[in-house]
Backbone bond lengths (Angstrom), bond angles and torsions (degrees), N, CA, C in turn:
res aa  C-N    CA-C-N  psi(-1)  N-CA   C-N-CA  omega(-1)  CA-C   N-CA-C  phi
1 X - - - 1.453 - - 1.528 107.92 -
2 X 1.334 116.92 125.91 1.463 118.71 179.35 1.525 110.31 -78.99
3 X 1.321 116.22 171.36 1.474 121.41 -175.20 1.518 112.00 -60.80
4 X 1.327 117.91 -39.02 1.467 121.29 -179.33 1.523 110.49 -66.25
5 X 1.330 116.32 -44.86 1.465 120.53 178.95 1.520 110.45 -64.41
6 X 1.327 117.26 -41.53 1.469 121.86 178.58 1.532 110.37 -62.34
7 X 1.327 116.87 -44.94 1.471 120.73 179.41 1.522 110.71 -62.83
8 X 1.327 117.36 -40.48 1.468 120.86 179.03 1.532 110.40 -64.86
9 X 1.325 116.99 -39.78 1.467 120.90 178.11 1.524 110.46 -64.89
10 X 1.331 117.03 -42.53 1.465 120.79 177.11 1.520 110.77 -60.94
11 X 1.342 116.50 -44.72 1.465 120.29 179.91 1.528 110.31 -61.90
12 X 1.315 118.09 -43.67 1.479 121.21 178.30 1.530 110.54 -59.81
13 X 1.328 116.55 -43.10 1.469 120.83 -179.91 1.527 110.43 -62.15
14 X 1.315 116.86 -45.23 1.473 121.38 179.52 1.527 109.96 -61.22
15 X 1.330 116.67 -44.63 1.468 119.99 179.62 1.528 110.70 -65.50
16 X 1.322 117.36 -43.62 1.466 120.48 179.12 1.522 111.59 -59.63
17 X 1.337 116.86 -44.78 1.462 119.98 -179.69 1.526 111.21 -67.31
18 X 1.318 116.78 -38.55 1.467 120.06 178.49 1.524 110.12 -68.69
19 X 1.326 116.70 -41.98 1.464 121.44 178.03 1.534 109.78 -61.13
20 X 1.327 117.36 -42.83 1.467 121.52 177.83 1.529 110.43 -59.43
21 X 1.323 116.54 -44.38 1.472 120.78 178.38 1.530 110.72 -61.56
22 X 1.329 117.32 -43.73 1.471 120.37 178.66 1.531 109.41 -61.35
23 X 1.320 116.58 -47.68 1.469 120.69 -177.87 1.524 112.34 -64.46
24 X 1.323 117.00 -48.67 1.463 120.48 -174.28 1.525 112.81 -78.94
25 X 1.325 117.32 -48.36 1.465 120.59 -173.71 1.524 111.70 -88.93
26 X 1.307 116.45 -61.96 1.466 120.19 -172.41 1.527 111.24 -62.97
27 X 1.340 116.33 -47.18 1.466 120.15 -179.05 1.529 110.89 -91.12
28 X 1.323 116.66 -47.39 1.463 120.65 -175.88 1.518 114.60 -60.35
29 X 1.316 116.52 -36.08 1.465 120.83 176.98 1.523 111.69 -98.07
30 X 1.326 116.02 2.69 1.466 122.84 179.37 1.531 111.95 58.28
31 X 1.350 116.03 37.33 1.461 119.71 179.02 1.519 110.94 -66.61
32 X 1.328 116.61 -28.55 1.462 121.10 172.19 1.519 107.60 -131.34
33 X 1.328 117.74 103.44 1.457 120.36 -176.11 1.535 113.53 -65.42
34 X 1.321 117.53 -9.65 1.459 120.92 -178.00 1.527 112.45 -96.06
35 X 1.318 117.05 -9.23 1.465 121.05 -173.30 1.522 113.15 -76.13
36 X 1.303 117.36 -33.04 1.465 120.37 -172.44 1.528 112.37 -59.88
37 X 1.304 118.01 -45.40 1.465 120.45 -175.90 1.524 111.43 -59.97
38 X 1.310 117.66 -45.60 1.473 120.53 179.83 1.524 110.42 -65.77
39 X 1.318 117.68 -40.54 1.462 121.15 -179.52 1.526 110.73 -65.57
40 X 1.329 117.49 -47.70 1.461 121.99 -177.81 1.534 110.52 -62.72
41 X 1.324 116.66 -37.72 1.472 120.66 -178.95 1.530 112.06 -82.85
42 X 1.333 117.86 1.78 1.460 121.30 177.22 1.516 113.71 70.22
43 X 1.337 116.30 31.93 1.466 121.16 -175.73 1.524 113.55 -101.39
44 X 1.334 116.89 9.53 1.461 121.07 178.71 1.522 107.91 -99.97
45 X 1.314 115.49 122.85 1.468 120.08 175.30 1.519 108.05 -93.67
46 X 1.323 116.49 127.30 1.460 123.21 174.82 1.522 106.94 -102.25
47 X 1.322 116.83 112.29 1.461 121.92 179.77 1.522 108.09 -116.70
48 X 1.329 116.32 132.70 1.460 121.04 179.57 1.522 108.09 -111.36
49 X 1.312 115.39 124.45 1.460 121.80 176.67 1.523 108.95 -90.94
50 X 1.320 115.84 134.42 1.467 118.58 173.83 1.529 111.05 -96.35
51 X 1.329 115.89 16.09 1.468 121.81 -179.56 1.522 110.80 -56.75
52 X 1.333 114.17 141.86 1.464 121.37 176.52 1.522 110.84 -115.94
53 X 1.356 115.96 -4.55 1.467 121.36 178.27 1.523 108.61 -133.07
54 X 1.318 114.69 159.53 1.462 119.10 177.45 1.530 111.12 -63.02
55 X 1.315 117.09 -35.90 1.466 120.84 -179.85 1.523 110.33 -63.90
56 X 1.329 117.38 -43.43 1.467 120.87 178.54 1.526 110.21 -65.98
57 X 1.339 117.01 -38.33 1.460 120.12 176.58 1.522 110.35 -64.30
58 X 1.313 117.49 -40.96 1.468 120.58 178.07 1.536 109.77 -59.90
59 X 1.325 118.10 -40.03 1.466 121.28 176.64 1.526 110.99 -62.52
60 X 1.333 116.53 -44.66 1.471 120.28 178.62 1.525 110.73 -64.43
61 X 1.321 116.65 -40.67 1.463 120.66 178.15 1.523 110.38 -61.42
62 X 1.315 117.20 -44.35 1.470 121.00 179.30 1.529 109.96 -59.41
63 X 1.323 117.02 -46.18 1.473 120.60 179.12 1.522 111.48 -61.30
64 X 1.328 116.63 -42.90 1.468 119.77 -178.36 1.531 111.65 -69.93
65 X 1.324 117.59 -36.74 1.470 119.93 175.12 1.525 110.09 -61.80
66 X 1.321 116.81 -45.89 1.464 120.90 178.96 1.529 110.69 -63.11
67 X 1.308 116.29 -41.97 1.465 120.86 -179.47 1.526 110.74 -62.97
68 X 1.337 117.07 -45.39 1.465 120.23 -179.96 1.523 110.57 -65.95
69 X 1.323 117.10 -42.74 1.469 120.20 -179.98 1.523 111.30 -61.05
70 X 1.329 117.42 -35.29 1.467 121.75 -177.74 1.530 112.67 -83.42
71 X 1.330 117.14 -18.64 1.466 121.04 -175.63 1.523 111.76 -74.57
72 X 1.298 115.47 149.06 1.463 122.18 173.13 1.534 107.09 -70.59
73 X 1.342 118.87 125.08 1.467 121.00 -178.84 1.530 113.14 -59.23
74 X 1.325 117.32 -21.69 1.465 118.92 177.73 1.528 111.29 -78.23
75 X 1.342 116.38 -5.63 1.462 120.86 177.18 1.530 112.22 -112.47
76 X 1.345 116.98 -37.70 1.468 122.19 177.03 1.522 107.57 -139.07
77 X 1.310 114.92 113.74 1.463 121.07 -178.74 1.530 111.37 -90.60
78 X 1.323 115.78 -35.85 1.458 120.79 -172.64 1.524 109.16 -155.90
79 X 1.319 116.47 159.40 1.461 121.15 179.89 1.521 109.97 -130.42
80 X 1.324 115.07 135.78 1.462 121.14 169.84 1.518 106.55 -105.50
81 X 1.334 116.07 111.12 1.457 122.02 177.99 1.532 107.17 -95.95
82 X 1.314 115.60 102.57 1.456 123.01 -176.41 1.522 107.79 -94.54
83 X 1.329 116.30 131.01 1.467 120.18 -177.88 1.524 109.69 -132.07
84 X 1.345 115.21 88.56 1.468 120.07 -172.75 1.525 116.15 -76.02
85 X 1.332 118.77 -8.98 1.464 120.21 -173.61 1.520 114.23 -110.27
86 X 1.307 117.89 -0.72 1.465 120.34 -176.50 1.525 108.98 -141.47
87 X 1.328 115.43 150.80 1.465 123.68 178.65 1.530 112.17 62.57
88 X 1.326 115.14 45.20 1.463 120.50 176.11 1.530 111.05 -69.96
89 X 1.322 116.86 -29.76 1.459 121.78 177.84 1.531 108.71 -77.43
90 X 1.335 116.54 124.73 1.462 119.83 -175.00 1.523 112.78 -61.52
91 X 1.317 118.44 -39.55 1.467 119.42 -178.85 1.522 110.97 -65.66
92 X 1.319 118.19 -40.20 1.464 121.16 176.29 1.527 110.17 -64.99
93 X 1.328 116.37 -41.35 1.467 121.55 176.25 1.524 110.07 -59.58
94 X 1.309 116.00 -46.29 1.464 121.12 -179.31 1.531 110.51 -61.31
95 X 1.324 117.02 -40.33 1.469 120.92 176.62 1.528 111.27 -63.92
96 X 1.336 117.16 -34.37 1.467 121.81 -178.93 1.531 111.46 -65.47
97 X 1.315 117.34 -21.36 1.471 119.58 -179.86 1.521 111.36 -61.47
98 X 1.336 118.39 -28.64 1.468 121.04 173.37 1.524 110.22 -64.61
99 X 1.313 117.17 -39.01 1.468 122.29 176.90 1.527 109.35 -63.92
100 X 1.329 116.25 -42.37 1.471 120.84 178.96 1.528 110.72 -62.28
101 X 1.321 116.39 -44.96 1.472 119.51 178.76 1.525 110.99 -63.12
102 X 1.317 117.02 -38.58 1.460 121.17 177.77 1.527 110.58 -65.64
103 X 1.309 118.12 -37.00 1.471 121.35 177.38 1.524 110.09 -62.36
104 X 1.316 117.18 -42.10 1.471 120.93 177.36 1.526 109.23 -60.23
105 X 1.339 116.79 -47.50 1.474 121.19 -179.57 1.522 111.28 -62.88
106 X 1.328 117.08 -47.69 1.466 120.05 -175.01 1.525 112.57 -66.24
107 X 1.325 117.13 -24.17 1.461 120.81 176.85 1.532 112.11 -86.69
108 X 1.332 116.20 -0.63 1.466 119.67 -178.77 1.516 112.48 71.78
109 X 1.338 117.06 27.90 1.461 121.52 -176.09 1.525 113.30 -106.95
110 X 1.329 116.12 9.38 1.463 119.36 176.18 1.527 107.74 -62.62
111 X 1.317 116.68 132.08 1.455 120.90 -176.34 1.526 112.47 86.56
112 X 1.327 116.70 -7.17 1.464 122.04 178.33 1.529 110.04 -110.27
113 X 1.343 115.46 -49.48 1.462 121.72 179.60 1.527 109.62 -128.72
114 X 1.320 115.16 156.94 1.453 120.72 171.19 1.518 109.01 -143.78
115 X 1.321 115.70 165.88 1.460 121.49 -176.52 1.525 109.07 -119.28
116 X 1.323 115.53 125.74 1.463 122.27 172.56 1.533 106.86 -107.68
117 X 1.322 117.10 169.79 1.460 118.77 -171.82 1.523 112.85 -137.06
118 X 1.341 113.68 145.74 1.461 122.93 175.01 1.524 107.05 -139.55
119 X 1.318 116.59 146.57 1.466 120.49 -176.10 1.526 109.03 -155.56
120 X 1.326 118.17 147.20 1.476 120.28 178.53 1.523 114.12 -59.89
121 X 1.331 118.04 -24.46 1.464 121.82 -179.77 1.531 111.96 -115.16
122 X 1.326 116.44 26.31 1.462 120.59 -177.58 1.531 109.89 -51.60
123 X 1.324 114.92 138.70 1.460 119.92 178.91 1.514 109.08 -145.59
124 X 1.327 115.40 119.58 1.457 120.26 176.49 1.532 109.36 -70.00
125 X 1.303 115.98 146.70 1.462 120.95 176.65 1.524 108.75 -57.08
126 X 1.302 115.56 138.38 1.460 120.69 177.22 1.521 114.63 82.71
127 X 1.333 117.58 6.09 1.464 120.10 177.06 1.526 109.66 -114.76
128 X 1.330 114.64 159.05 1.465 119.84 171.04 1.522 107.45 -82.76
129 X 1.299 117.39 154.28 1.469 122.13 -176.91 1.522 112.42 -57.41
130 X 1.340 117.84 -32.38 1.462 120.27 -175.31 1.533 113.74 -90.54
131 X 1.324 118.51 2.22 1.468 119.86 -179.57 1.522 109.40 -70.94
132 X 1.318 115.72 131.82 1.456 122.70 -170.65 1.528 113.48 -60.84
133 X 1.321 118.98 -29.08 1.474 119.15 -178.95 1.528 112.53 -62.43
134 X 1.325 117.64 -22.40 1.464 120.11 176.75 1.528 111.98 -62.91
135 X 1.333 116.63 -23.98 1.470 120.83 -178.38 1.527 111.82 -68.21
136 X 1.330 118.85 -14.00 1.467 118.99 176.68 1.522 111.25 -62.19
137 X 1.328 117.30 -24.88 1.468 121.85 -178.61 1.530 112.12 -119.12
138 X 1.319 117.00 17.47 1.468 120.02 -179.97 1.524 110.18 -96.66
139 X 1.303 114.63 116.49 1.456 123.17 179.25 1.522 109.20 -107.61
140 X 1.332 117.81 166.64 1.462 119.24 -179.79 1.533 113.44 -64.13
141 X 1.329 116.80 -29.93 1.469 123.13 -178.62 1.528 108.11 -138.38
142 X 1.329 117.80 158.19 1.463 119.32 172.63 1.541 108.61 -55.53
143 X 1.327 115.17 132.05 1.462 120.24 -173.56 1.520 110.21 -142.03
144 X 1.326 115.03 132.74 1.459 121.79 172.11 1.520 107.00 -103.89
145 X 1.319 116.20 123.58 1.463 121.74 -178.66 1.526 108.35 -100.53
146 X 1.316 116.33 113.26 1.458 122.08 -179.38 1.518 108.25 -93.08
147 X 1.322 115.14 120.78 1.460 121.80 -173.86 1.519 111.37 -121.31
148 X 1.306 115.14 146.84 1.467 120.94 173.36 1.528 108.65 -83.48
149 X 1.316 116.21 131.44 1.473 120.71 178.52 1.535 110.93 -59.91
150 X 1.342 117.77 -36.78 1.469 120.72 178.12 1.519 111.32 -59.69
151 X 1.327 116.59 -40.03 1.467 120.88 179.09 1.522 110.53 -64.57
152 X 1.322 115.59 -40.98 1.461 119.99 179.23 1.526 110.03 -64.50
153 X 1.334 116.37 -43.05 1.469 120.63 179.87 1.530 110.58 -61.10
154 X 1.333 117.33 -43.39 1.473 120.51 178.29 1.524 110.54 -63.44
155 X 1.330 116.56 -40.25 1.460 120.42 -179.91 1.523 110.74 -64.41
156 X 1.320 116.45 -42.69 1.469 120.73 -179.94 1.528 110.53 -65.66
157 X 1.340 117.21 -36.86 1.472 120.10 176.35 1.521 111.21 -61.16
158 X 1.343 116.17 -38.68 1.461 119.73 -177.37 1.529 111.72 -78.08
159 X 1.324 117.74 -17.83 1.464 122.04 -179.80 1.518 108.44 -146.78
160 X 1.326 117.45 81.98 1.465 120.31 -175.22 1.526 114.91 -59.16
161 X 1.340 117.94 -29.47 1.464 120.44 179.77 1.523 109.48 -94.24
162 X 1.332 116.40 73.79 1.463 119.79 -178.13 1.530 111.99 -68.01
163 X 1.338 118.16 -20.71 1.470 120.34 174.57 1.528 110.97 -63.15
164 X 1.329 116.11 -25.17 1.464 119.77 178.25 1.529 110.40 -62.81
165 X 1.318 117.51 -30.82 1.466 121.48 178.67 1.522 109.16 -63.22
166 X 1.316 116.41 -49.78 1.468 121.58 -179.42 1.532 110.25 -59.26
167 X 1.325 116.44 -45.49 1.471 120.28 -179.48 1.528 110.68 -63.58
168 X 1.329 117.03 -42.78 1.472 120.89 179.18 1.525 110.76 -64.92
169 X 1.337 116.58 -38.38 1.462 120.11 179.04 1.524 111.20 -62.33
170 X 1.323 116.53 -43.43 1.464 120.41 178.73 1.524 110.06 -61.36
171 X 1.331 117.07 -45.24 1.464 120.59 179.08 1.528 111.20 -61.27
172 X 1.338 116.28 -43.47 1.466 120.61 179.81 1.519 110.68 -59.92
173 X 1.322 116.46 -47.58 1.463 119.63 -177.18 1.523 112.08 -71.11
174 X 1.306 118.01 -35.47 1.467 119.74 176.74 1.528 110.21 -65.87
175 X 1.325 116.31 -37.29 1.460 120.46 177.61 1.532 110.15 -64.57
176 X 1.327 117.19 -41.89 1.465 121.64 179.43 1.525 112.10 -70.47
177 X 1.323 116.42 -44.53 1.461 120.95 -173.18 1.516 110.54 69.51
178 X 1.318 116.08 177.09 1.467 121.05 -176.68 1.526 112.26 -64.17
179 X 1.330 116.89 -43.32 1.467 119.36 -179.63 1.517 111.13 -67.11
180 X 1.319 116.88 -41.78 1.464 120.31 178.55 1.523 111.43 -64.28
181 X 1.331 116.88 -38.13 1.467 120.80 176.49 1.529 109.84 -60.43
182 X 1.317 116.29 -48.68 1.462 120.24 -178.49 1.528 110.83 -60.73
183 X 1.337 117.42 -43.69 1.475 120.50 178.04 1.525 110.49 -63.25
184 X 1.327 116.88 -43.22 1.459 121.06 -179.18 1.539 110.19 -61.43
185 X 1.305 116.34 -45.94 1.462 119.69 -178.21 1.525 111.69 -67.23
186 X 1.334 116.73 -28.70 1.468 120.58 176.52 1.530 111.26 -79.47
187 X 1.332 116.20 -9.78 1.469 120.07 179.93 1.502 113.12 87.15
188 X 1.338 117.67 13.57 1.462 121.10 -177.39 1.521 113.66 -89.82
189 X 1.325 117.63 -12.63 1.469 120.77 -177.90 1.521 108.20 -117.38
190 X 1.285 115.68 148.77 1.471 119.53 179.02 1.483 110.90 -116.65
């Protein structure tokens, strides 16, 4: 297998695993009630960065922000920028979110796009690393979720109490527990 074929296979694997997580966790457990419509309509772009440095990731993020801003929302609603080779450490990833916010500002996209975050070691402030509620934001790879502000506004209009989502997610994951989560993600639980 040559390097190009190997890289393409790696990218497919990353996308497949991320897609599985979106289908099983985000949509299957209804962790984000707004995700299903975009996924079903094929409006989610899965982009894999081969960046090995934060600077290269920042370049990829800038390109993806520009691409999403220029795209017709009826063709691309949102982008998941998955970066499996950089920012494996959650604290470094969390610090990079300031860079992501600055990229949005410097491109003049504040109020147009925003960046949300998912990470394999995601940890909410005030929780222990092993607390199950952290799994609401745990993805297979570090991921920057690029969202349209208009989409968020429409979602908030349809569900004014967005804090209810967070509370429901915690209840769902506490009910499942770690073993139930693992079974669910493997497809063994319904």
